[in-house]
N, CA, C and O atoms as CSV, one atom per row, in Angstrom:
chain,resi,resn,atom,element,x,y,z
A,1,MET,N,N,51.518,1.062,-45.350
A,1,MET,CA,C,51.128,0.668,-47.040
A,1,MET,C,C,51.437,2.304,-47.386
A,1,MET,O,O,51.097,3.403,-46.948
A,2,LYS,N,N,52.302,1.747,-48.457
A,2,LYS,CA,C,52.519,2.846,-49.407
A,2,LYS,C,C,51.924,3.136,-50.496
A,2,LYS,O,O,51.571,2.142,-51.130
A,3,ALA,N,N,51.645,4.260,-51.018
A,3,ALA,CA,C,50.740,4.684,-52.203
A,3,ALA,C,C,51.720,3.925,-53.396
A,3,ALA,O,O,52.862,3.562,-53.113
A,4,GLU,N,N,51.113,3.724,-54.811
A,4,GLU,CA,C,51.816,3.386,-55.759
A,4,GLU,C,C,52.047,4.546,-56.190
A,4,GLU,O,O,51.404,5.594,-56.242
A,5,PRO,N,N,53.504,4.068,-56.627
A,5,PRO,CA,C,54.123,5.373,-57.443
A,5,PRO,C,C,52.984,6.224,-58.832
A,5,PRO,O,O,52.547,5.505,-59.731
A,6,GLN,N,N,52.800,7.049,-58.818
A,6,GLN,CA,C,51.961,8.025,-59.412
A,6,GLN,C,C,52.534,8.579,-60.358
A,6,GLN,O,O,52.193,9.720,-60.670
A,7,SER,N,N,53.594,7.880,-61.082
A,7,SER,CA,C,54.645,8.700,-62.265
A,7,SER,C,C,54.745,7.514,-63.189
A,7,SER,O,O,55.658,7.470,-64.013
A,8,GLN,N,N,53.938,6.642,-63.101
A,8,GLN,CA,C,53.900,5.473,-64.092
A,8,GLN,C,C,53.276,6.050,-65.307
A,8,GLN,O,O,52.203,6.653,-65.285
A,9,GLY,N,N,54.035,5.829,-66.431
A,9,GLY,CA,C,53.167,6.510,-67.876
A,9,GLY,C,C,52.782,7.437,-67.782
A,9,GLY,O,O,51.699,7.739,-68.283
A,10,HIS,N,N,53.718,8.487,-66.914
A,10,HIS,CA,C,53.194,9.841,-66.977
A,10,HIS,C,C,55.051,10.412,-67.385
A,10,HIS,O,O,55.904,9.524,-67.366
A,11,PRO,N,N,55.457,11.753,-67.691
A,11,PRO,CA,C,56.416,12.217,-68.158
A,11,PRO,C,C,56.817,12.508,-67.249
A,11,PRO,O,O,58.038,12.364,-67.308
A,12,LEU,N,N,56.325,13.103,-65.753
A,12,LEU,CA,C,56.726,13.667,-64.579
A,12,LEU,C,C,57.095,12.813,-63.750
A,12,LEU,O,O,56.695,11.651,-63.810
A,13,HIS,N,N,57.930,13.250,-62.829
A,13,HIS,CA,C,58.486,12.391,-61.703
A,13,HIS,C,C,58.360,12.771,-60.344
A,13,HIS,O,O,58.958,13.762,-59.927
A,14,LEU,N,N,57.659,12.098,-59.635
A,14,LEU,CA,C,57.401,12.625,-58.082
A,14,LEU,C,C,59.063,12.803,-57.242
A,14,LEU,O,O,59.942,11.972,-57.470
A,15,ASP,N,N,59.289,13.937,-56.322
A,15,ASP,CA,C,60.439,14.017,-56.172
A,15,ASP,C,C,60.729,12.838,-55.203
A,15,ASP,O,O,60.108,11.776,-55.193
A,16,PRO,N,N,61.931,13.233,-54.255
A,16,PRO,CA,C,62.130,11.979,-53.206
A,16,PRO,C,C,61.466,11.751,-51.880
A,16,PRO,O,O,61.725,10.944,-50.988
A,17,LEU,N,N,60.515,12.703,-51.990
A,17,LEU,CA,C,59.673,12.519,-51.006
A,17,LEU,C,C,58.467,11.405,-51.415
A,17,LEU,O,O,57.533,11.254,-50.627
A,18,SER,N,N,58.523,10.548,-52.808
A,18,SER,CA,C,57.081,10.082,-53.034
A,18,SER,C,C,57.012,9.017,-52.360
A,18,SER,O,O,55.995,8.333,-52.471
A,19,ASP,N,N,58.174,8.561,-51.406
A,19,ASP,CA,C,57.872,7.225,-50.378
A,19,ASP,C,C,56.765,7.634,-49.552
A,19,ASP,O,O,55.935,6.773,-49.259
A,20,ASP,N,N,56.598,8.987,-49.066
A,20,ASP,CA,C,55.466,8.988,-48.323
A,20,ASP,C,C,54.354,8.821,-48.946
A,20,ASP,O,O,54.117,9.101,-50.121
A,21,ASN,N,N,53.280,8.115,-47.747
A,21,ASN,CA,C,51.848,8.212,-48.168
A,21,ASN,C,C,51.174,9.683,-48.335
A,21,ASN,O,O,50.367,10.046,-47.479
A,22,VAL,N,N,51.518,10.590,-49.503
A,22,VAL,CA,C,51.001,11.646,-49.402
A,22,VAL,C,C,50.475,11.605,-50.848
A,22,VAL,O,O,51.008,11.156,-51.863
A,23,LEU,N,N,49.107,12.284,-50.636
A,23,LEU,CA,C,48.304,12.556,-52.123
A,23,LEU,C,C,48.316,13.965,-52.613
A,23,LEU,O,O,47.765,14.944,-52.110
A,24,VAL,N,N,48.921,13.898,-53.501
A,24,VAL,CA,C,49.221,15.361,-54.627
A,24,VAL,C,C,48.195,15.575,-55.726
A,24,VAL,O,O,48.371,14.989,-56.794
A,25,PRO,N,N,47.065,16.417,-55.550
A,25,PRO,CA,C,45.901,16.377,-56.566
A,25,PRO,C,C,46.421,16.075,-58.030
A,25,PRO,O,O,47.330,16.767,-58.488
A,26,PRO,N,N,45.910,15.146,-58.702
A,26,PRO,CA,C,46.370,15.155,-60.146
A,26,PRO,C,C,46.279,16.158,-60.939
A,26,PRO,O,O,46.931,16.212,-61.982
A,27,PHE,N,N,45.532,17.004,-60.587
A,27,PHE,CA,C,45.574,18.612,-61.780
A,27,PHE,C,C,47.111,19.401,-61.591
A,27,PHE,O,O,47.419,20.197,-62.478
A,28,VAL,N,N,48.145,19.167,-60.357
A,28,VAL,CA,C,49.132,19.530,-60.196
A,28,VAL,C,C,49.925,19.466,-61.466
A,28,VAL,O,O,50.475,20.410,-62.032
A,29,LYS,N,N,49.896,18.072,-61.866
A,29,LYS,CA,C,50.686,17.798,-63.277
A,29,LYS,C,C,50.314,18.551,-64.271
A,29,LYS,O,O,51.136,19.021,-65.058
A,30,THR,N,N,48.952,18.774,-64.368
A,30,THR,CA,C,48.749,19.527,-65.742
A,30,THR,C,C,48.999,21.163,-65.508
A,30,THR,O,O,49.221,21.948,-66.430
A,31,ILE,N,N,48.929,21.477,-64.269
A,31,ILE,CA,C,49.102,23.003,-64.069
A,31,ILE,C,C,50.756,23.071,-64.228
A,31,ILE,O,O,51.239,24.177,-64.469
A,32,ALA,N,N,51.636,21.927,-64.102
A,32,ALA,CA,C,53.247,21.759,-64.120
A,32,ALA,C,C,53.498,21.907,-65.616
A,32,ALA,O,O,54.353,22.686,-66.037
A,33,VAL,N,N,52.760,21.167,-66.399
A,33,VAL,CA,C,52.812,21.247,-67.778
A,33,VAL,C,C,52.406,22.867,-68.189
A,33,VAL,O,O,53.044,23.659,-68.883
A,34,ARG,N,N,51.214,23.026,-67.550
A,34,ARG,CA,C,51.008,24.600,-68.632
A,34,ARG,C,C,51.929,25.601,-68.127
A,34,ARG,O,O,52.338,26.513,-68.844
A,35,LEU,N,N,52.325,25.432,-66.703
A,35,LEU,CA,C,53.417,26.654,-66.136
A,35,LEU,C,C,54.707,25.971,-67.223
A,35,LEU,O,O,55.123,27.003,-67.749
A,36,SER,N,N,55.169,25.322,-67.556
A,36,SER,CA,C,56.472,24.641,-67.862
A,36,SER,C,C,56.177,25.649,-69.316
A,36,SER,O,O,57.067,26.460,-69.571
A,37,TRP,N,N,55.354,25.619,-69.950
A,37,TRP,CA,C,55.242,26.051,-71.083
A,37,TRP,C,C,55.675,27.947,-71.134
A,37,TRP,O,O,56.515,28.643,-71.704
A,38,VAL,N,N,54.689,28.131,-70.306
A,38,VAL,CA,C,54.547,29.736,-69.694
A,38,VAL,C,C,56.033,30.302,-69.045
A,38,VAL,O,O,56.585,31.311,-69.484
A,39,ALA,N,N,56.496,29.602,-68.098
A,39,ALA,CA,C,57.686,30.297,-67.655
A,39,ALA,C,C,59.013,29.458,-68.291
A,39,ALA,O,O,60.151,29.686,-67.881
A,40,ALA,N,N,58.790,28.686,-69.107
A,40,ALA,CA,C,59.950,28.489,-69.972
A,40,ALA,C,C,60.823,27.317,-69.006
A,40,ALA,O,O,62.033,27.536,-68.951
A,41,GLY,N,N,60.393,26.275,-68.356
A,41,GLY,CA,C,60.892,25.338,-67.144
A,41,GLY,C,C,60.698,23.900,-67.756
A,41,GLY,O,O,60.114,23.509,-68.767
A,42,ASP,N,N,61.404,23.261,-66.771
A,42,ASP,CA,C,61.284,21.532,-66.962
A,42,ASP,C,C,60.034,21.438,-66.109
A,42,ASP,O,O,59.783,22.104,-65.104
A,43,GLU,N,N,59.101,20.259,-66.826
A,43,GLU,CA,C,57.731,19.956,-66.494
A,43,GLU,C,C,58.127,19.163,-64.964
A,43,GLU,O,O,57.454,19.426,-63.967
A,44,SER,N,N,59.119,18.317,-64.909
A,44,SER,CA,C,59.446,17.775,-63.717
A,44,SER,C,C,59.655,18.528,-62.773
A,44,SER,O,O,59.312,18.172,-61.645
A,45,GLU,N,N,60.340,19.902,-63.010
A,45,GLU,CA,C,61.134,20.656,-61.535
A,45,GLU,C,C,59.883,21.387,-61.354
A,45,GLU,O,O,59.489,21.286,-60.192
A,46,LEU,N,N,59.105,22.104,-62.117
A,46,LEU,CA,C,57.815,22.236,-61.448
A,46,LEU,C,C,57.052,21.528,-61.029
A,46,LEU,O,O,56.397,22.050,-60.126
A,47,TYR,N,N,56.787,20.518,-61.251
A,47,TYR,CA,C,55.918,19.228,-60.725
A,47,TYR,C,C,56.331,19.189,-58.733
A,47,TYR,O,O,55.729,19.277,-57.663
A,48,GLN,N,N,57.650,19.011,-59.222
A,48,GLN,CA,C,58.376,19.100,-57.806
A,48,GLN,C,C,57.956,20.701,-56.754
A,48,GLN,O,O,57.460,20.964,-55.658
A,49,LEU,N,N,58.337,21.176,-57.535
A,49,LEU,CA,C,58.162,22.739,-56.914
A,49,LEU,C,C,56.667,22.782,-56.510
A,49,LEU,O,O,56.514,23.271,-55.391
A,50,LEU,N,N,55.707,22.460,-57.027
A,50,LEU,CA,C,54.114,22.454,-57.284
A,50,LEU,C,C,53.776,21.869,-55.928
A,50,LEU,O,O,53.164,22.439,-55.026
A,51,SER,N,N,54.354,20.434,-55.927
A,51,SER,CA,C,53.803,19.384,-55.146
A,51,SER,C,C,54.088,19.719,-53.494
A,51,SER,O,O,53.312,19.628,-52.543
A,52,ARG,N,N,55.572,20.160,-53.546
A,52,ARG,CA,C,56.247,20.121,-51.975
A,52,ARG,C,C,55.313,20.295,-50.970
A,52,ARG,O,O,55.101,19.410,-50.140
A,53,PRO,N,N,54.580,21.644,-50.973
A,53,PRO,CA,C,53.524,21.968,-49.994
A,53,PRO,C,C,52.874,20.606,-49.399
A,53,PRO,O,O,52.657,20.300,-48.226
A,54,TYR,N,N,52.582,19.727,-50.878
A,54,TYR,CA,C,51.631,18.787,-50.345
A,54,TYR,C,C,52.192,17.667,-48.951
A,54,TYR,O,O,51.613,17.092,-48.030
A,55,TYR,N,N,53.328,17.745,-49.330
A,55,TYR,CA,C,54.501,17.074,-48.346
A,55,TYR,C,C,54.533,17.584,-46.772
A,55,TYR,O,O,54.376,17.027,-45.686
A,56,GLN,N,N,54.803,18.860,-47.189
A,56,GLN,CA,C,54.986,19.521,-45.796
A,56,GLN,C,C,53.495,19.958,-45.301
A,56,GLN,O,O,53.469,20.473,-44.183
A,57,ASP,N,N,52.328,19.830,-45.938
A,57,ASP,CA,C,51.172,20.010,-45.313
A,57,ASP,C,C,51.319,21.752,-45.096
A,57,ASP,O,O,50.680,22.128,-44.113
A,58,GLU,N,N,51.919,22.674,-45.711
A,58,GLU,CA,C,51.643,23.730,-45.707
A,58,GLU,C,C,52.778,24.529,-46.885
A,58,GLU,O,O,53.506,23.766,-47.520
A,59,VAL,N,N,52.896,25.981,-47.138
A,59,VAL,CA,C,53.486,26.729,-47.882
A,59,VAL,C,C,54.329,27.401,-46.736
A,59,VAL,O,O,53.917,28.442,-46.223
A,60,SER,N,N,55.279,26.930,-46.408
A,60,SER,CA,C,56.343,27.739,-45.779
A,60,SER,C,C,56.500,29.033,-46.670
A,60,SER,O,O,56.222,29.281,-47.844
A,61,THR,N,N,57.233,29.985,-45.314
A,61,THR,CA,C,57.400,31.533,-46.238
A,61,THR,C,C,58.919,31.122,-46.792
A,61,THR,O,O,59.332,32.041,-47.499
A,62,GLU,N,N,59.870,30.042,-46.693
A,62,GLU,CA,C,60.512,29.758,-47.611
A,62,GLU,C,C,60.290,29.216,-48.969
A,62,GLU,O,O,60.627,29.755,-50.023
A,63,HIS,N,N,59.747,28.204,-48.835
A,63,HIS,CA,C,59.012,27.878,-50.299
A,63,HIS,C,C,58.177,28.666,-50.886
A,63,HIS,O,O,57.961,28.454,-52.079
A,64,PHE,N,N,57.630,29.550,-50.351
A,64,PHE,CA,C,56.743,30.369,-51.333
A,64,PHE,C,C,57.727,31.676,-51.700
A,64,PHE,O,O,57.400,32.541,-52.512
A,65,ALA,N,N,58.691,31.669,-51.134
A,65,ALA,CA,C,59.736,32.791,-52.065
A,65,ALA,C,C,60.378,31.876,-53.046
A,65,ALA,O,O,60.898,32.578,-53.913
A,66,ARG,N,N,60.531,30.852,-53.238
A,66,ARG,CA,C,61.141,29.848,-54.318
A,66,ARG,C,C,59.987,29.932,-55.469
A,66,ARG,O,O,60.256,30.161,-56.648
A,67,LEU,N,N,58.715,29.724,-54.992
A,67,LEU,CA,C,57.933,29.877,-55.701
A,67,LEU,C,C,57.467,31.069,-56.441
A,67,LEU,O,O,56.820,30.979,-57.484
A,68,SER,N,N,57.799,32.172,-55.895
A,68,SER,CA,C,57.390,33.563,-56.410
A,68,SER,C,C,58.532,34.033,-57.000
A,68,SER,O,O,58.591,35.135,-57.545
A,69,ALA,N,N,59.526,33.190,-56.915
A,69,ALA,CA,C,60.821,33.873,-57.712
A,69,ALA,C,C,60.618,33.097,-59.312
A,69,ALA,O,O,60.833,33.604,-60.413
A,70,ARG,N,N,60.153,31.762,-59.006
A,70,ARG,CA,C,59.879,31.058,-60.395
A,70,ARG,C,C,58.545,31.456,-61.067
A,70,ARG,O,O,58.393,31.622,-62.277
A,71,LEU,N,N,57.474,31.601,-59.978
A,71,LEU,CA,C,56.363,32.053,-60.757
A,71,LEU,C,C,55.897,33.555,-60.117
A,71,LEU,O,O,55.292,33.597,-59.045
A,72,PRO,N,N,56.171,34.545,-60.729
A,72,PRO,CA,C,56.045,35.952,-60.208
A,72,PRO,C,C,54.527,36.329,-60.154
A,72,PRO,O,O,53.955,37.277,-59.615
A,73,PHE,N,N,54.305,35.820,-60.511
A,73,PHE,CA,C,52.199,36.154,-60.565
A,73,PHE,C,C,52.013,35.769,-59.163
A,73,PHE,O,O,50.981,36.286,-58.736
A,74,ILE,N,N,52.692,34.971,-58.172
A,74,ILE,CA,C,51.989,34.182,-57.347
A,74,ILE,C,C,52.502,35.212,-56.139
A,74,ILE,O,O,51.853,35.068,-55.103
A,75,ALA,N,N,53.579,36.253,-56.084
A,75,ALA,CA,C,53.746,36.650,-55.179
A,75,ALA,C,C,53.092,37.915,-54.340
A,75,ALA,O,O,53.373,38.479,-53.282
A,76,SER,N,N,51.932,38.092,-55.495
A,76,SER,CA,C,50.958,38.991,-54.650
A,76,SER,C,C,50.383,38.384,-53.312
A,76,SER,O,O,50.126,39.117,-52.357
A,77,GLN,N,N,50.165,36.839,-53.269
A,77,GLN,CA,C,49.775,36.488,-52.143
A,77,GLN,C,C,50.412,36.526,-50.693
A,77,GLN,O,O,51.634,36.669,-50.696
A,78,GLN,N,N,49.978,36.454,-49.813
A,78,GLN,CA,C,50.733,36.262,-48.759
A,78,GLN,C,C,50.983,34.974,-48.099
A,78,GLN,O,O,50.051,34.172,-48.158
A,79,ALA,N,N,52.234,34.549,-47.375
A,79,ALA,CA,C,52.758,33.293,-46.909
A,79,ALA,C,C,52.721,33.785,-45.584
A,79,ALA,O,O,52.529,34.938,-45.197
A,80,PRO,N,N,52.966,32.573,-44.837
A,80,PRO,CA,C,52.443,31.218,-45.098
A,80,PRO,C,C,51.127,30.995,-45.731
A,80,PRO,O,O,50.232,31.837,-45.669
A,81,LEU,N,N,51.003,29.821,-46.361
A,81,LEU,CA,C,49.944,29.624,-46.795
A,81,LEU,C,C,49.343,27.670,-46.334
A,81,LEU,O,O,49.952,26.603,-46.408
A,82,ALA,N,N,48.050,27.985,-45.927
A,82,ALA,CA,C,47.496,26.476,-45.634
A,82,ALA,C,C,47.341,25.771,-47.016
A,82,ALA,O,O,47.288,26.364,-48.094
A,83,VAL,N,N,47.273,24.353,-46.824
A,83,VAL,CA,C,47.471,23.486,-48.230
A,83,VAL,C,C,45.889,23.857,-48.969
A,83,VAL,O,O,45.619,23.912,-50.169
A,84,ALA,N,N,45.232,24.021,-48.100
A,84,ALA,CA,C,43.628,24.147,-48.787
A,84,ALA,C,C,43.989,25.345,-49.890
A,84,ALA,O,O,44.071,25.260,-51.115
A,85,ASP,N,N,44.221,26.761,-48.802
A,85,ASP,CA,C,44.588,27.883,-49.456
A,85,ASP,C,C,45.094,27.646,-51.084
A,85,ASP,O,O,44.487,27.856,-52.134
A,86,TYR,N,N,46.459,27.120,-50.827
A,86,TYR,CA,C,47.505,26.832,-52.130
A,86,TYR,C,C,46.361,26.121,-52.826
A,86,TYR,O,O,45.865,26.913,-53.628
A,87,THR,N,N,45.858,25.172,-52.844
A,87,THR,CA,C,45.392,24.306,-53.481
A,87,THR,C,C,44.419,25.520,-54.498
A,87,THR,O,O,44.349,25.538,-55.727
A,88,ILE,N,N,43.813,26.368,-53.612
A,88,ILE,CA,C,42.399,27.146,-54.394
A,88,ILE,C,C,43.653,28.126,-55.482
A,88,ILE,O,O,43.416,28.453,-56.645
A,89,LEU,N,N,44.790,28.397,-54.823
A,89,LEU,CA,C,45.534,29.577,-55.928
A,89,LEU,C,C,45.847,28.400,-56.806
A,89,LEU,O,O,45.321,28.623,-57.896
A,90,LEU,N,N,46.451,27.279,-56.814
A,90,LEU,CA,C,46.718,26.521,-57.864
A,90,LEU,C,C,45.472,26.404,-58.993
A,90,LEU,O,O,45.587,26.598,-60.203
A,91,VAL,N,N,44.576,26.133,-58.457
A,91,VAL,CA,C,42.974,26.097,-59.644
A,91,VAL,C,C,43.019,27.189,-60.206
A,91,VAL,O,O,42.900,27.271,-61.428
A,92,THR,N,N,43.246,28.531,-59.212
A,92,THR,CA,C,42.623,29.709,-60.223
A,92,THR,C,C,43.660,29.763,-60.937
A,92,THR,O,O,43.316,30.013,-62.092
A,93,VAL,N,N,45.054,29.629,-60.819
A,93,VAL,CA,C,45.679,30.040,-62.110
A,93,VAL,C,C,45.894,28.938,-62.926
A,93,VAL,O,O,46.844,29.024,-63.703
A,94,TRP,N,N,45.252,27.954,-62.929
A,94,TRP,CA,C,44.751,27.013,-63.932
A,94,TRP,C,C,43.915,27.324,-64.997
A,94,TRP,O,O,43.972,27.219,-66.222
A,95,LEU,N,N,42.775,27.919,-63.819
A,95,LEU,CA,C,41.399,28.781,-64.781
A,95,LEU,C,C,41.696,30.054,-65.552
A,95,LEU,O,O,41.114,30.465,-66.555
A,96,ASN,N,N,42.683,30.584,-64.915
A,96,ASN,CA,C,43.174,31.492,-65.438
A,96,ASN,C,C,44.298,31.465,-67.145
A,96,ASN,O,O,44.491,32.385,-67.939
A,97,ILE,N,N,44.776,30.153,-67.165
A,97,ILE,CA,C,45.458,29.796,-68.083
A,97,ILE,C,C,44.782,29.330,-69.147
A,97,ILE,O,O,45.220,29.396,-70.296
A,98,GLU,N,N,43.633,28.812,-68.813
A,98,GLU,CA,C,42.738,28.262,-69.699
A,98,GLU,C,C,41.832,29.469,-70.057
A,98,GLU,O,O,41.336,29.390,-71.181
A,99,GLU,N,N,41.596,30.284,-69.521
A,99,GLU,CA,C,40.771,31.493,-69.686
A,99,GLU,C,C,41.588,32.308,-70.674
A,99,GLU,O,O,40.948,32.984,-71.480
A,100,LEU,N,N,42.548,32.328,-70.708
A,100,LEU,CA,C,43.759,32.765,-71.255
A,100,LEU,C,C,43.464,32.027,-73.090
A,100,LEU,O,O,43.017,32.432,-74.163
A,101,TYR,N,N,43.852,31.185,-72.710
A,101,TYR,CA,C,43.570,29.823,-74.159
A,101,TYR,C,C,42.608,29.971,-74.960
A,101,TYR,O,O,42.674,30.026,-76.188
A,102,HIS,N,N,41.298,30.069,-74.011
A,102,HIS,CA,C,40.350,29.959,-74.548
A,102,HIS,C,C,39.860,31.760,-75.795
A,102,HIS,O,O,39.155,31.994,-76.778
A,103,ARG,N,N,40.626,32.396,-75.034
A,103,ARG,CA,C,40.826,33.967,-75.564
A,103,ARG,C,C,41.518,33.887,-76.676
A,103,ARG,O,O,41.098,34.514,-77.649
A,104,GLY,N,N,42.581,33.200,-76.774
A,104,GLY,CA,C,43.319,32.913,-78.491
A,104,GLY,C,C,44.794,33.583,-77.780
A,104,GLY,O,O,45.587,34.119,-78.554
A,105,VAL,N,N,45.081,33.535,-76.478
A,105,VAL,CA,C,46.139,34.171,-75.827
A,105,VAL,C,C,47.074,32.653,-75.906
A,105,VAL,O,O,46.678,31.668,-75.284
A,106,VAL,N,N,48.217,32.620,-76.661
A,106,VAL,CA,C,49.214,31.322,-76.482
A,106,VAL,C,C,50.346,31.540,-76.399
A,106,VAL,O,O,51.153,30.673,-76.065
A,107,LEU,N,N,50.677,32.797,-76.696
A,107,LEU,CA,C,52.354,32.658,-76.580
A,107,LEU,C,C,52.690,33.059,-74.760
A,107,LEU,O,O,52.151,33.923,-74.068
A,108,PRO,N,N,53.747,32.081,-74.396
A,108,PRO,CA,C,53.965,32.298,-73.088
A,108,PRO,C,C,54.172,33.771,-72.648
A,108,PRO,O,O,53.564,34.210,-71.671
A,109,GLU,N,N,55.006,34.510,-73.350
A,109,GLU,CA,C,55.071,36.140,-72.785
A,109,GLU,C,C,53.640,36.797,-72.662
A,109,GLU,O,O,53.569,37.663,-71.790
A,110,GLN,N,N,52.546,36.555,-73.342
A,110,GLN,CA,C,51.609,36.760,-73.379
A,110,GLN,C,C,50.408,36.612,-71.804
A,110,GLN,O,O,49.737,37.373,-71.108
A,111,ILE,N,N,50.765,34.930,-71.896
A,111,ILE,CA,C,49.867,34.349,-70.965
A,111,ILE,C,C,50.763,34.861,-69.610
A,111,ILE,O,O,50.117,35.319,-68.668
A,112,MET,N,N,52.074,34.795,-69.518
A,112,MET,CA,C,52.469,35.195,-68.003
A,112,MET,C,C,52.267,36.856,-67.657
A,112,MET,O,O,52.544,37.291,-66.539
A,113,GLN,N,N,51.657,37.890,-68.951
A,113,GLN,CA,C,51.730,39.217,-68.619
A,113,GLN,C,C,49.824,39.049,-68.185
A,113,GLN,O,O,49.102,39.736,-67.462
A,114,GLY,N,N,49.559,37.845,-69.000
A,114,GLY,CA,C,47.938,38.179,-68.249
A,114,GLY,C,C,48.022,37.538,-66.733
A,114,GLY,O,O,47.303,38.044,-65.873
A,115,LEU,N,N,48.847,36.480,-66.398
A,115,LEU,CA,C,48.346,36.065,-65.365
A,115,LEU,C,C,49.039,37.123,-64.287
A,115,LEU,O,O,48.500,37.219,-63.184
A,116,MET,N,N,50.565,38.153,-64.661
A,116,MET,CA,C,50.404,39.193,-63.618
A,116,MET,C,C,49.159,39.947,-63.713
A,116,MET,O,O,48.559,40.006,-62.640
A,117,GLU,N,N,48.602,40.539,-64.692
A,117,GLU,CA,C,47.424,41.254,-64.594
A,117,GLU,C,C,46.520,40.678,-63.651
A,117,GLU,O,O,46.286,41.197,-62.559
A,118,LYS,N,N,45.972,39.535,-64.084
A,118,LYS,CA,C,45.157,38.733,-63.051
A,118,LYS,C,C,45.515,38.937,-61.306
A,118,LYS,O,O,44.715,39.412,-60.500
A,119,ALA,N,N,46.606,38.556,-61.050
A,119,ALA,CA,C,47.254,38.419,-60.038
A,119,ALA,C,C,46.915,39.977,-59.291
A,119,ALA,O,O,46.372,40.001,-58.187
A,120,THR,N,N,47.254,41.125,-59.939
A,120,THR,CA,C,47.208,42.314,-59.532
A,120,THR,C,C,45.813,42.869,-59.338
A,120,THR,O,O,45.562,43.702,-58.467
A,121,THR,N,N,45.120,42.492,-59.985
A,121,THR,CA,C,43.586,42.643,-59.895
A,121,THR,C,C,42.748,41.564,-58.963
A,121,THR,O,O,41.658,41.789,-58.437
A,122,MET,N,N,43.236,40.779,-58.910
A,122,MET,CA,C,42.595,39.754,-57.707
A,122,MET,C,C,42.886,40.415,-56.371
A,122,MET,O,O,42.017,40.376,-55.500
A,123,ARG,N,N,44.357,41.180,-56.087
A,123,ARG,CA,C,44.727,41.433,-54.929
A,123,ARG,C,C,44.274,42.802,-54.518
A,123,ARG,O,O,44.224,43.078,-53.319
A,124,ALA,N,N,43.954,43.645,-55.402
A,124,ALA,CA,C,43.203,44.870,-55.269
A,124,ALA,C,C,41.851,44.668,-54.955
A,124,ALA,O,O,41.204,45.445,-54.253
A,125,HIS,N,N,41.284,43.350,-55.606
A,125,HIS,CA,C,39.841,43.215,-55.050
A,125,HIS,C,C,39.360,42.859,-53.699
A,125,HIS,O,O,38.306,43.194,-53.158
A,126,ASP,N,N,40.702,41.827,-53.072
A,126,ASP,CA,C,40.872,41.227,-52.130
A,126,ASP,C,C,41.297,42.405,-51.034
A,126,ASP,O,O,41.131,42.057,-49.865
A,127,CYS,N,N,41.751,43.569,-51.208
A,127,CYS,CA,C,41.946,44.511,-50.506
A,127,CYS,C,C,41.010,45.619,-50.147
A,127,CYS,O,O,40.833,46.170,-49.060
A,128,ARG,N,N,40.334,45.859,-51.562
A,128,ARG,CA,C,38.807,46.551,-51.132
A,128,ARG,C,C,37.594,45.747,-50.397
A,128,ARG,O,O,36.689,46.357,-49.828
A,129,GLU,N,N,37.651,44.360,-50.458
A,129,GLU,CA,C,36.933,43.531,-49.184
A,129,GLU,C,C,37.344,43.760,-48.210
A,129,GLU,O,O,36.553,44.002,-47.298
A,130,GLU,N,N,38.785,43.786,-47.964
A,130,GLU,CA,C,39.092,43.477,-46.656
A,130,GLU,C,C,39.339,44.803,-45.826
A,130,GLU,O,O,39.524,44.755,-44.610
A,131,ASN,N,N,39.334,45.981,-46.532
A,131,ASN,CA,C,39.193,47.345,-46.330
A,131,ASN,C,C,37.465,47.679,-45.928
A,131,ASN,O,O,37.058,48.404,-45.020
A,132,ARG,N,N,36.861,47.096,-46.668
A,132,ARG,CA,C,35.159,47.234,-46.321
A,132,ARG,C,C,34.809,47.042,-45.386
A,132,ARG,O,O,33.965,47.695,-44.772
A,133,GLU,N,N,35.886,45.226,-44.727
A,133,GLU,CA,C,35.224,44.517,-43.618
A,133,GLU,C,C,35.961,45.187,-42.462
A,133,GLU,O,O,35.322,45.875,-41.666
A,134,HIS,N,N,37.140,45.036,-42.348
A,134,HIS,CA,C,38.143,45.551,-41.224
A,134,HIS,C,C,38.811,47.324,-41.285
A,134,HIS,O,O,39.560,47.914,-40.506
A,135,GLY,N,N,38.252,47.695,-42.358
A,135,GLY,CA,C,39.331,48.729,-42.570
A,135,GLY,C,C,40.615,48.494,-43.051
A,135,GLY,O,O,40.898,47.353,-43.417
A,136,ASP,N,N,41.660,49.627,-43.127
A,136,ASP,CA,C,42.859,49.221,-43.794
A,136,ASP,C,C,43.698,48.155,-43.326
A,136,ASP,O,O,44.645,48.383,-42.573
A,137,MET,N,N,43.364,46.843,-43.786
A,137,MET,CA,C,44.317,46.150,-43.179
A,137,MET,C,C,45.058,45.220,-44.427
A,137,MET,O,O,45.317,44.046,-44.164
A,138,CYS,N,N,45.280,45.580,-45.325
A,138,CYS,CA,C,45.779,45.345,-46.214
A,138,CYS,C,C,47.329,45.551,-46.312
A,138,CYS,O,O,47.574,46.755,-46.234
A,139,GLN,N,N,48.584,44.710,-46.473
A,139,GLN,CA,C,49.679,45.278,-46.158
A,139,GLN,C,C,50.185,45.803,-47.582
A,139,GLN,O,O,50.143,44.993,-48.508
A,140,HIS,N,N,50.663,47.101,-47.832
A,140,HIS,CA,C,50.799,47.205,-49.413
A,140,HIS,C,C,52.561,47.252,-49.543
A,140,HIS,O,O,53.474,47.834,-48.957
A,141,PRO,N,N,52.457,46.505,-50.409
A,141,PRO,CA,C,54.226,46.149,-50.949
A,141,PRO,C,C,55.150,47.685,-51.360
A,141,PRO,O,O,56.322,47.620,-51.730
């Protein structure tokens, strides 16, 4: 049994992999819309890029490199990622964007800068936690 096309009535379209019975969380479309504004990209292209890990059941190193090239604030994460970790990453990005909007930051460049700052802060915090628990385990770029 195939899933009904999820793109009916939506401006975004699933990629050719949409024939697979894969559930992509609906917030991925919302994030694609937000990021298309921030990264000056096409919504459907970003949706395809963001949804692909749900079809592959992981974020491969290759795909992560494509994501990082398009969305540099993601680069501070480690690849490969499990889908659950990737989902948490996307929700975190979405919440960070919404927080910036709430604070009155609406220009794409300012939002991108805010996301880059958040990513740096989160990575530094994660490293401090890792170091506290396991010694100097963080890989430093």
